[in-house]
VMD Tcl script that draws the C-alpha trace (Angstrom):
set ca {
  {2.69 -28.52 -28.14}
  {-0.15 -30.94 -28.86}
  {-3.63 -29.85 -29.89}
  {-4.95 -30.43 -26.38}
  {-2.19 -28.42 -24.68}
  {-2.83 -24.82 -23.81}
  {-0.02 -22.24 -23.78}
  {-0.12 -22.47 -19.98}
  {0.39 -26.25 -20.11}
  {3.41 -25.79 -22.35}
  {4.88 -23.14 -20.06}
  {4.33 -25.33 -17.03}
  {5.98 -28.27 -18.73}
  {8.96 -26.14 -19.81}
  {9.49 -24.72 -16.34}
  {9.11 -28.05 -14.60}
  {6.04 -27.07 -12.64}
  {3.72 -29.48 -14.44}
  {5.41 -32.53 -12.93}
  {5.54 -31.12 -9.41}
  {2.10 -29.64 -8.89}
  {-0.67 -31.28 -6.93}
  {-3.75 -29.89 -8.62}
  {-4.78 -26.55 -7.19}
  {-2.80 -27.12 -4.03}
  {0.58 -26.39 -5.64}
  {3.79 -28.30 -4.97}
  {4.15 -30.42 -1.88}
  {6.32 -28.74 0.77}
  {9.26 -31.09 0.17}
  {8.96 -30.53 -3.59}
  {8.96 -26.78 -2.93}
  {12.34 -27.04 -1.20}
  {13.73 -29.14 -4.06}
  {12.57 -26.55 -6.62}
  {14.12 -23.73 -4.63}
  {17.46 -25.56 -4.41}
  {17.35 -26.39 -8.13}
  {16.75 -22.73 -8.99}
  {19.59 -21.62 -6.73}
  {21.92 -24.16 -8.32}
  {20.87 -23.06 -11.80}
  {21.40 -19.44 -10.91}
  {24.85 -20.21 -9.51}
  {25.73 -22.03 -12.75}
  {24.82 -18.84 -14.62}
  {26.86 -16.65 -12.26}
  {23.81 -15.05 -10.65}
  {23.33 -14.62 -6.90}
  {20.03 -16.41 -6.23}
  {19.43 -14.25 -3.16}
  {19.94 -10.99 -5.01}
  {16.84 -9.13 -6.05}
  {16.36 -8.94 -9.82}
  {15.13 -5.37 -9.35}
  {17.93 -2.81 -9.25}
  {17.98 -0.52 -6.21}
  {16.34 2.86 -6.62}
  {18.64 5.73 -7.47}
  {19.32 8.22 -4.72}
  {17.11 11.27 -4.86}
  {18.79 14.56 -5.69}
  {18.02 17.53 -3.43}
  {15.96 19.06 -6.25}
  {13.94 15.87 -6.65}
  {13.40 15.63 -2.90}
  {12.20 19.25 -2.77}
  {9.81 18.65 -5.69}
  {8.48 15.45 -4.09}
  {7.92 17.29 -0.80}
  {6.15 20.15 -2.61}
  {3.84 17.73 -4.42}
  {3.14 15.86 -1.19}
  {2.23 19.11 0.58}
  {-0.11 20.03 -2.29}
  {-1.75 16.59 -2.02}
  {-2.16 17.00 1.74}
  {-3.77 20.43 1.21}
  {-6.27 18.75 -1.12}
  {-6.92 16.18 1.61}
  {-7.80 19.02 4.00}
  {-10.18 20.50 1.40}
  {-11.91 17.17 0.74}
  {-12.28 16.33 4.41}
  {-13.48 19.83 5.32}
  {-16.19 19.45 2.69}
  {-17.05 15.91 3.80}
  {-17.17 16.81 7.51}
  {-18.93 20.16 7.25}
  {-20.13 19.94 10.88}
  {-16.52 19.81 12.10}
  {-14.70 23.17 12.29}
  {-12.13 23.59 9.50}
  {-9.45 24.28 12.10}
  {-10.04 20.85 13.63}
  {-9.78 19.22 10.19}
  {-6.52 21.10 9.48}
  {-5.06 20.20 12.90}
  {-6.01 16.54 12.51}
  {-4.50 16.24 9.03}
  {-1.35 18.13 10.06}
  {-0.86 15.99 13.15}
  {-1.20 12.75 11.19}
  {1.01 14.02 8.37}
  {3.73 15.06 10.82}
  {3.57 11.66 12.50}
  {4.57 10.12 9.17}
  {7.62 12.35 8.78}
  {10.03 9.41 8.99}
  {8.15 7.14 6.56}
  {10.69 5.59 4.19}
  {8.22 5.25 1.31}
  {6.45 8.54 0.63}
  {4.31 7.57 -2.37}
  {1.19 6.80 -0.36}
  {1.56 9.21 2.56}
  {-1.25 11.57 1.46}
  {-3.60 8.60 0.95}
  {-2.75 7.16 4.38}
  {-3.11 10.58 5.99}
  {-6.55 10.97 4.44}
  {-7.64 7.53 5.59}
  {-6.48 8.04 9.18}
  {-7.84 11.59 9.35}
  {-11.22 10.43 8.03}
  {-11.41 7.84 10.82}
  {-10.59 10.44 13.48}
  {-12.97 13.01 12.04}
  {-15.80 10.50 12.03}
  {-15.30 10.16 15.77}
  {-15.26 13.95 16.17}
  {-18.40 14.23 14.04}
  {-20.14 11.59 16.16}
  {-19.22 13.51 19.32}
  {-20.58 16.72 17.80}
  {-23.78 14.99 16.67}
  {-24.14 13.35 20.09}
  {-23.70 16.60 21.95}
  {-26.14 18.35 19.58}
  {-28.75 15.69 20.26}
  {-28.22 16.08 24.01}
  {-28.69 19.86 23.76}
  {-31.80 19.71 21.60}
  {-35.00 20.29 23.55}
  {-37.18 17.25 23.75}
  {-40.52 17.50 21.99}
  {-43.46 16.54 24.16}
}
mol new
graphics top color blue
foreach p $ca { graphics top sphere $p radius 0.5 }
foreach p [lrange $ca 0 end-1] q [lrange $ca 1 end] { graphics top cylinder $p $q radius 0.2 }
display resetview
């Protein structure tokens, strides 16, 4: 590495990217294909399937782990109901609970469960805003006009 080279320059030169990049635009499309083929060939030489993910598949969940995950998800969804009931105090709590439950049940078949409570909260908040607007609109219609 020369004095003017940065660690990034050295890495780029070692990986072959330095000679194939076009400034900030990255490699030209045809150079991209060549790089991909070179990597596949190199992987084959090393006995690695270039199409195989380097990340091992997730282990199957035991019934105990699945039950614990479901329990934690339910607790998170209950917290969602509490937060939204507080946020939308003009909306009856029963409506908040029904909305959250309906959205949560609609995600029953979601393959990835990690973000279900967050998605439920987001979707429920959108629906409850609409309900709140309807309540506020009907309240304004019922209010006597001041003259």
